[in-house]
C-alpha positions as CSV (number, residue, x, y, z in Angstrom):
1,M,12.6,27.4,-9.3
2,K,12.6,25.9,-5.9
3,I,11.6,22.7,-4.2
4,E,8.0,23.6,-3.2
5,H,7.2,20.2,-1.6
6,L,7.7,16.5,-1.5
7,G,4.6,14.4,-1.9
8,I,4.5,11.2,0.2
9,A,1.8,8.5,-0.4
10,V,0.4,7.1,2.8
11,K,-2.2,4.5,3.7
12,S,-3.5,6.3,6.7
13,L,-3.4,10.1,7.0
14,Q,-4.2,9.9,10.7
15,D,-1.4,7.5,11.4
16,S,1.0,9.4,9.2
17,D,0.1,12.8,10.8
18,N,0.9,11.3,14.2
19,L,4.3,10.1,12.9
20,F,5.2,13.4,11.1
21,Q,4.1,15.5,14.1
22,K,6.5,13.6,16.2
23,L,9.2,13.6,13.6
24,L,9.0,17.3,12.8
25,S,7.9,18.5,16.3
26,K,5.0,20.5,14.8
27,Q,1.4,20.2,13.7
28,N,0.3,20.2,10.1
29,Y,-1.0,23.5,8.9
30,K,-3.7,22.2,6.6
31,H,-5.9,19.2,5.6
32,E,-7.4,19.5,2.2
33,A,-9.5,17.1,0.0
34,V,-8.8,17.2,-3.7
35,E,-11.9,15.3,-5.0
36,R,-10.8,15.3,-8.7
37,E,-7.6,13.4,-7.7
38,G,-9.3,11.2,-5.1
39,V,-7.0,12.3,-2.2
40,T,-6.9,14.0,1.1
41,T,-3.8,15.9,1.9
42,S,-2.0,17.1,4.9
43,F,0.7,19.8,4.7
44,Y,3.7,20.5,6.9
45,N,6.1,23.5,6.6
46,V,9.8,22.3,6.7
47,G,12.1,25.3,6.2
48,E,11.3,26.9,2.9
49,S,9.7,23.8,1.6
50,K,6.8,21.5,2.6
51,I,5.9,17.9,3.0
52,E,2.5,16.9,1.5
53,L,1.0,13.6,2.8
54,L,-1.5,12.1,0.4
55,E,-4.1,9.5,1.3
56,A,-6.4,7.9,-1.3
57,T,-10.1,8.5,-0.8
58,N,-11.1,5.8,-3.4
59,P,-9.4,2.6,-4.7
60,E,-9.2,4.1,-8.3
61,S,-7.2,7.2,-7.3
62,P,-3.6,7.5,-8.5
63,I,-2.4,7.4,-4.9
64,A,-4.3,4.1,-4.2
65,K,-2.7,2.6,-7.4
66,F,0.7,3.9,-6.4
67,I,0.5,2.3,-2.9
68,E,-0.8,-0.9,-4.3
69,K,2.1,-1.2,-6.8
70,R,5.0,0.3,-4.7
71,G,3.8,0.8,-1.1
72,E,3.9,3.9,0.9
73,G,6.7,6.4,0.2
74,I,7.8,9.4,-1.8
75,H,5.4,9.9,-4.7
76,H,6.6,13.1,-6.3
77,I,8.8,16.1,-6.0
78,A,7.2,19.5,-6.7
79,F,9.0,22.5,-8.0
80,G,7.5,26.0,-7.4
81,V,7.7,28.2,-10.5
82,E,6.8,31.8,-11.2
83,N,5.0,31.1,-14.6
84,I,3.8,27.6,-15.1
85,Y,2.8,28.2,-18.7
86,Q,6.3,29.5,-19.6
87,E,7.9,26.4,-17.9
88,I,5.6,24.0,-19.7
89,S,6.6,25.6,-23.1
90,R,10.3,25.6,-22.1
91,L,10.4,22.0,-21.0
92,K,8.3,20.8,-24.0
93,A,10.8,22.4,-26.3
94,L,13.5,20.5,-24.5
95,G,11.7,17.2,-25.1
96,F,10.1,16.6,-21.7
97,L,6.9,14.7,-21.7
98,F,3.8,15.7,-19.7
99,I,1.0,13.7,-18.2
100,S,-1.4,16.4,-19.1
101,E,-0.9,19.4,-21.3
102,E,-2.7,22.0,-19.2
103,P,-2.3,23.0,-15.6
104,K,-5.2,22.2,-13.3
105,E,-6.2,23.3,-9.8
106,G,-4.3,21.4,-7.1
107,A,-4.1,21.5,-3.3
108,D,-2.8,24.4,-1.3
109,N,-4.0,27.1,-3.7
110,K,-1.8,26.0,-6.6
111,L,-2.0,25.5,-10.3
112,V,-0.2,22.2,-11.1
113,V,1.0,20.0,-14.0
114,F,3.0,16.8,-13.9
115,L,5.9,15.7,-16.1
116,H,5.9,12.0,-17.1
117,P,8.4,9.9,-15.2
118,K,9.6,8.5,-18.5
119,S,11.3,11.8,-19.2
120,T,12.6,12.5,-15.7
121,N,14.6,9.4,-14.7
122,G,11.6,7.7,-13.2
123,V,10.6,10.5,-10.9
124,L,7.2,12.0,-11.0
125,V,7.8,15.8,-11.1
126,E,5.1,18.4,-10.4
127,L,5.4,22.0,-11.4
128,C,3.2,24.3,-9.3
129,Q,2.4,28.0,-9.2
130,E,0.6,30.0,-6.6
131,K,-2.9,31.0,-7.9
132,A,-3.5,34.7,-8.1
């Protein structure tokens, strides 16, 4: 398991891209819309991990609701795993709660599933696996 990326909720992807390009001295490597989640993402490589900026595309998306409640900032931490199904089984057996029971397609060619913050000290945790 490794830290795959940190997800940061932002109000404006354009403004945040400008900020992170200056901060990291590099361009993003990808913009991607995830219609099902109501977001557009922007990814930056940072060492062996990534930063994912997330902008809501509609007011009902989880990111829009997060920003409304908490403001911009770190939304989730994602851990890369080799076998997402084994990790789900392992963590369920240990008593962790999941937001959904089955992985779904996420951004950046990944299968993803989220653990409920109630079981992870208030942190939204994402497990992700590279799709074959």
